[in-house]
A tleap script that builds the chain and sets N, CA, C and O, in Angstrom:
source leaprc.protein.ff14SB
mol = sequence {
  NMET ARG ASN GLU ASN ASP LEU ALA ARG HIE
  ILE ASP TYR ILE HIE TYR ASN PRO VAL LYS
  HIE GLY LEU VAL ASN SER PRO SER ALA TRP
  PRO TYR SER SER PHE HIE ARG TYR VAL LYS
  GLN GLY ASP TYR ASP ALA ASP TRP GLY ALA
  GLY ARG LYS ILE GLU PHE ASP THR ASN VAL
  GLY TYR CGLU
}
set mol.1.N position { 10.200 11.909 -5.645 }
set mol.1.CA position { 9.622 11.214 -6.498 }
set mol.1.C position { 10.421 11.250 -8.067 }
set mol.1.O position { 10.302 12.213 -8.824 }
set mol.2.N position { 11.014 10.368 -8.301 }
set mol.2.CA position { 11.604 10.349 -9.950 }
set mol.2.C position { 10.577 9.856 -11.095 }
set mol.2.O position { 10.668 10.282 -12.246 }
set mol.3.N position { 9.830 9.149 -10.791 }
set mol.3.CA position { 8.590 8.957 -12.204 }
set mol.3.C position { 7.449 8.797 -11.736 }
set mol.3.O position { 7.272 9.197 -10.585 }
set mol.4.N position { 6.426 8.228 -12.392 }
set mol.4.CA position { 5.160 7.906 -12.446 }
set mol.4.C position { 5.654 6.381 -11.380 }
set mol.4.O position { 5.341 6.194 -10.204 }
set mol.5.N position { 6.397 5.581 -12.174 }
set mol.5.CA position { 6.801 3.940 -11.493 }
set mol.5.C position { 7.122 4.313 -9.883 }
set mol.5.O position { 6.386 3.792 -9.045 }
set mol.6.N position { 7.942 4.988 -9.541 }
set mol.6.CA position { 8.456 5.515 -8.419 }
set mol.6.C position { 7.695 5.805 -7.830 }
set mol.6.O position { 7.733 5.138 -6.796 }
set mol.7.N position { 6.310 6.994 -7.835 }
set mol.7.CA position { 5.470 7.079 -7.137 }
set mol.7.C position { 4.323 6.262 -6.940 }
set mol.7.O position { 3.746 6.309 -5.854 }
set mol.8.N position { 3.873 5.437 -7.951 }
set mol.8.CA position { 3.101 4.541 -7.525 }
set mol.8.C position { 3.449 3.130 -6.418 }
set mol.8.O position { 2.600 2.485 -5.803 }
set mol.9.N position { 4.992 2.908 -6.407 }
set mol.9.CA position { 6.034 2.137 -5.557 }
set mol.9.C position { 5.604 3.001 -4.323 }
set mol.9.O position { 5.042 2.288 -3.492 }
set mol.10.N position { 5.677 4.084 -4.010 }
set mol.10.CA position { 6.027 4.647 -2.806 }
set mol.10.C position { 4.046 4.541 -2.461 }
set mol.10.O position { 3.657 4.271 -1.325 }
set mol.11.N position { 3.442 4.696 -3.155 }
set mol.11.CA position { 1.891 4.825 -3.083 }
set mol.11.C position { 1.865 3.538 -2.134 }
set mol.11.O position { 1.842 3.558 -0.903 }
set mol.12.N position { 1.876 2.154 -3.157 }
set mol.12.CA position { 1.850 1.152 -2.581 }
set mol.12.C position { 2.550 0.658 -1.167 }
set mol.12.O position { 1.895 -0.129 -0.483 }
set mol.13.N position { 3.635 1.011 -0.771 }
set mol.13.CA position { 4.305 1.111 0.583 }
set mol.13.C position { 3.764 1.684 1.464 }
set mol.13.O position { 3.731 1.120 2.559 }
set mol.14.N position { 3.191 2.909 1.321 }
set mol.14.CA position { 1.927 3.806 2.588 }
set mol.14.C position { 1.005 2.852 2.557 }
set mol.14.O position { 0.657 2.550 3.698 }
set mol.15.N position { 0.302 2.070 1.469 }
set mol.15.CA position { -0.854 1.626 2.129 }
set mol.15.C position { -0.265 0.170 2.810 }
set mol.15.O position { -0.734 -0.265 3.862 }
set mol.16.N position { 0.800 -0.501 2.079 }
set mol.16.CA position { 0.684 -1.605 2.936 }
set mol.16.C position { 1.698 -1.274 4.284 }
set mol.16.O position { 2.561 -2.078 4.637 }
set mol.17.N position { 1.474 -0.049 4.935 }
set mol.17.CA position { 2.345 0.121 6.029 }
set mol.17.C position { 1.671 -0.399 7.401 }
set mol.17.O position { 2.273 -1.170 8.149 }
set mol.18.N position { 0.437 0.061 7.659 }
set mol.18.CA position { -0.264 -0.781 8.796 }
set mol.18.C position { -0.228 -2.329 8.497 }
set mol.18.O position { -0.148 -3.060 9.484 }
set mol.19.N position { -0.259 -2.686 7.736 }
set mol.19.CA position { -0.004 -4.256 7.545 }
set mol.19.C position { 1.597 -4.820 8.029 }
set mol.19.O position { 1.846 -5.858 8.642 }
set mol.20.N position { 2.258 -4.110 7.696 }
set mol.20.CA position { 3.913 -4.328 7.914 }
set mol.20.C position { 4.362 -4.261 9.146 }
set mol.20.O position { 5.318 -4.779 9.724 }
set mol.21.N position { 3.262 -3.320 9.553 }
set mol.21.CA position { 3.515 -2.936 10.972 }
set mol.21.C position { 2.332 -3.768 12.082 }
set mol.21.O position { 2.167 -3.528 13.278 }
set mol.22.N position { 1.759 -4.590 11.398 }
set mol.22.CA position { 0.818 -5.186 12.043 }
set mol.22.C position { -0.242 -4.763 13.055 }
set mol.22.O position { -0.489 -5.191 14.182 }
set mol.23.N position { -0.884 -3.643 12.208 }
set mol.23.CA position { -2.132 -2.786 13.104 }
set mol.23.C position { -3.152 -3.486 12.256 }
set mol.23.O position { -3.999 -3.730 13.116 }
set mol.24.N position { -3.503 -3.842 11.432 }
set mol.24.CA position { -4.492 -4.792 10.753 }
set mol.24.C position { -3.962 -5.539 9.712 }
set mol.24.O position { -3.090 -5.203 8.911 }
set mol.25.N position { -4.558 -6.565 9.797 }
set mol.25.CA position { -4.253 -7.649 8.195 }
set mol.25.C position { -4.042 -7.604 6.862 }
set mol.25.O position { -3.253 -8.328 6.256 }
set mol.26.N position { -4.877 -6.591 6.295 }
set mol.26.CA position { -5.123 -6.010 5.189 }
set mol.26.C position { -5.017 -4.034 4.948 }
set mol.26.O position { -5.515 -3.055 5.505 }
set mol.27.N position { -4.382 -4.201 4.177 }
set mol.27.CA position { -4.315 -2.634 3.661 }
set mol.27.C position { -6.237 -2.165 4.248 }
set mol.27.O position { -6.551 -1.293 5.058 }
set mol.28.N position { -7.002 -2.944 3.615 }
set mol.28.CA position { -8.589 -2.440 3.575 }
set mol.28.C position { -8.975 -2.425 4.830 }
set mol.28.O position { -9.994 -1.735 4.854 }
set mol.29.N position { -8.637 -2.945 6.292 }
set mol.29.CA position { -9.097 -2.831 7.225 }
set mol.29.C position { -8.237 -1.774 7.983 }
set mol.29.O position { -8.180 -1.817 9.212 }
set mol.30.N position { -7.534 -0.776 7.233 }
set mol.30.CA position { -7.180 0.463 8.015 }
set mol.30.C position { -8.407 1.529 7.562 }
set mol.30.O position { -8.944 1.557 6.454 }
set mol.31.N position { -8.611 2.122 8.350 }
set mol.31.CA position { -10.021 2.912 8.237 }
set mol.31.C position { -9.527 4.410 8.031 }
set mol.31.O position { -10.337 5.267 7.679 }
set mol.32.N position { -8.221 4.711 8.249 }
set mol.32.CA position { -7.893 5.963 7.961 }
set mol.32.C position { -7.051 6.418 6.431 }
set mol.32.O position { -6.651 7.552 6.168 }
set mol.33.N position { -6.938 5.321 5.642 }
set mol.33.CA position { -6.472 5.219 4.296 }
set mol.33.C position { -6.831 5.475 3.326 }
set mol.33.O position { -7.968 5.185 2.954 }
set mol.34.N position { -5.847 6.196 2.495 }
set mol.34.CA position { -6.368 6.654 1.318 }
set mol.34.C position { -6.694 5.420 0.207 }
set mol.34.O position { -7.119 5.661 -0.923 }
set mol.35.N position { -6.393 3.900 0.775 }
set mol.35.CA position { -6.361 3.079 -0.132 }
set mol.35.C position { -7.912 2.688 -0.566 }
set mol.35.O position { -8.133 2.075 -1.611 }
set mol.36.N position { -8.869 3.064 0.256 }
set mol.36.CA position { -10.317 3.033 0.148 }
set mol.36.C position { -10.657 3.877 -0.944 }
set mol.36.O position { -11.713 3.710 -1.555 }
set mol.37.N position { -9.770 4.852 -1.264 }
set mol.37.CA position { -10.633 5.932 -2.693 }
set mol.37.C position { -9.959 5.096 -3.554 }
set mol.37.O position { -10.482 5.098 -4.668 }
set mol.38.N position { -8.610 4.096 -3.421 }
set mol.38.CA position { -7.575 3.852 -4.934 }
set mol.38.C position { -8.474 2.513 -5.185 }
set mol.38.O position { -8.304 2.002 -6.292 }
set mol.39.N position { -9.377 1.892 -4.346 }
set mol.39.CA position { -10.039 0.635 -4.688 }
set mol.39.C position { -11.306 0.908 -5.247 }
set mol.39.O position { -11.795 0.053 -5.986 }
set mol.40.N position { -12.000 2.086 -4.993 }
set mol.40.CA position { -13.205 2.917 -5.685 }
set mol.40.C position { -13.117 3.291 -7.041 }
set mol.40.O position { -14.029 3.250 -7.867 }
set mol.41.N position { -11.564 3.781 -7.268 }
set mol.41.CA position { -11.156 4.580 -8.710 }
set mol.41.C position { -10.372 3.465 -9.287 }
set mol.41.O position { -9.699 3.751 -10.277 }
set mol.42.N position { -10.323 1.865 -8.717 }
set mol.42.CA position { -10.255 0.911 -10.020 }
set mol.42.C position { -8.989 0.695 -9.951 }
set mol.42.O position { -8.532 -0.162 -10.708 }
set mol.43.N position { -7.958 1.502 -8.905 }
set mol.43.CA position { -6.481 1.407 -8.839 }
set mol.43.C position { -5.916 0.011 -7.842 }
set mol.43.O position { -4.771 -0.439 -7.901 }
set mol.44.N position { -6.783 -0.402 -7.138 }
set mol.44.CA position { -6.377 -1.892 -6.793 }
set mol.44.C position { -7.630 -2.293 -6.369 }
set mol.44.O position { -8.610 -1.622 -6.044 }
set mol.45.N position { -7.363 -4.092 -6.448 }
set mol.45.CA position { -8.572 -4.989 -5.769 }
set mol.45.C position { -8.792 -4.480 -4.166 }
set mol.45.O position { -7.874 -3.932 -3.556 }
set mol.46.N position { -10.022 -4.709 -3.604 }
set mol.46.CA position { -10.155 -4.622 -2.389 }
set mol.46.C position { -9.666 -5.435 -1.384 }
set mol.46.O position { -9.891 -5.322 -0.179 }
set mol.47.N position { -8.791 -6.494 -2.105 }
set mol.47.CA position { -8.081 -7.797 -1.229 }
set mol.47.C position { -6.214 -7.433 -1.735 }
set mol.47.O position { -5.592 -8.489 -1.844 }
set mol.48.N position { -5.866 -6.920 -1.852 }
set mol.48.CA position { -4.699 -6.120 -2.194 }
set mol.48.C position { -4.069 -6.543 -1.136 }
set mol.48.O position { -4.880 -6.731 -0.230 }
set mol.49.N position { -2.878 -6.806 -0.796 }
set mol.49.CA position { -2.264 -6.818 0.346 }
set mol.49.C position { -2.459 -8.038 1.332 }
set mol.49.O position { -1.538 -8.530 1.985 }
set mol.50.N position { -3.920 -8.514 1.363 }
set mol.50.CA position { -4.256 -9.336 2.372 }
set mol.50.C position { -3.770 -10.596 2.260 }
set mol.50.O position { -3.890 -10.968 1.092 }
set mol.51.N position { -3.446 -11.136 2.715 }
set mol.51.CA position { -2.933 -12.958 3.195 }
set mol.51.C position { -1.860 -12.900 2.257 }
set mol.51.O position { -1.375 -13.910 1.746 }
set mol.52.N position { -1.482 -11.741 2.024 }
set mol.52.CA position { 0.415 -12.370 1.844 }
set mol.52.C position { 1.160 -11.287 1.945 }
set mol.52.O position { 0.705 -10.147 1.856 }
set mol.53.N position { 2.357 -11.570 2.139 }
set mol.53.CA position { 3.587 -10.453 2.695 }
set mol.53.C position { 3.640 -9.765 1.298 }
set mol.53.O position { 3.616 -10.448 0.274 }
set mol.54.N position { 3.717 -8.313 1.265 }
set mol.54.CA position { 4.210 -7.614 -0.274 }
set mol.54.C position { 5.874 -7.080 0.450 }
set mol.54.O position { 6.142 -6.507 1.507 }
set mol.55.N position { 6.543 -7.467 -0.422 }
set mol.55.CA position { 8.226 -7.195 -0.198 }
set mol.55.C position { 8.390 -6.041 -1.234 }
set mol.55.O position { 7.800 -6.036 -2.314 }
set mol.56.N position { 9.662 -4.580 -0.604 }
set mol.56.CA position { 9.373 -3.705 -1.183 }
set mol.56.C position { 11.096 -3.428 -1.436 }
set mol.56.O position { 11.880 -3.809 -0.567 }
set mol.57.N position { 11.495 -2.886 -2.422 }
set mol.57.CA position { 12.478 -2.393 -2.822 }
set mol.57.C position { 13.211 -2.237 -1.297 }
set mol.57.O position { 12.509 -2.385 -0.297 }
set mol.58.N position { 14.416 -1.982 -1.192 }
set mol.58.CA position { 14.997 -1.595 0.153 }
set mol.58.C position { 15.114 0.022 0.177 }
set mol.58.O position { 15.485 0.639 1.176 }
set mol.59.N position { 14.773 0.592 -0.972 }
set mol.59.CA position { 15.175 2.315 -0.912 }
set mol.59.C position { 13.357 2.606 -0.791 }
set mol.59.O position { 13.050 3.569 -0.088 }
set mol.60.N position { 12.380 1.939 -1.341 }
set mol.60.CA position { 11.552 2.642 -0.813 }
set mol.60.C position { 10.891 2.485 0.375 }
set mol.60.O position { 10.720 1.434 0.992 }
set mol.61.N position { 10.299 4.296 0.842 }
set mol.61.CA position { 10.024 4.388 2.255 }
set mol.61.C position { 11.283 4.747 2.768 }
set mol.61.O position { 11.071 5.518 3.704 }
set mol.62.N position { 12.509 4.565 2.614 }
set mol.62.CA position { 13.481 4.760 3.219 }
set mol.62.C position { 14.712 6.019 2.485 }
set mol.62.O position { 15.836 6.391 2.824 }
set mol.63.N position { 13.753 6.377 1.318 }
set mol.63.CA position { 14.785 7.502 0.685 }
set mol.63.C position { 14.515 9.057 1.317 }
set mol.63.O position { 15.206 10.004 0.943 }
savepdb mol mol.pdb
quit
């Protein structure tokens, strides 16, 4: 990780990954995710990533 922003982008990528691969329709539907903890901490809205495709920088997740 290069900085805090890079870390945040990677965390977003990880949380959205089950949606990207068609396993669920939203990050909140994946029961094994740390996404739920981040929602409780107020870092994400519970509906983040639901109902819309999120595009990531081509380097995120492939570095």
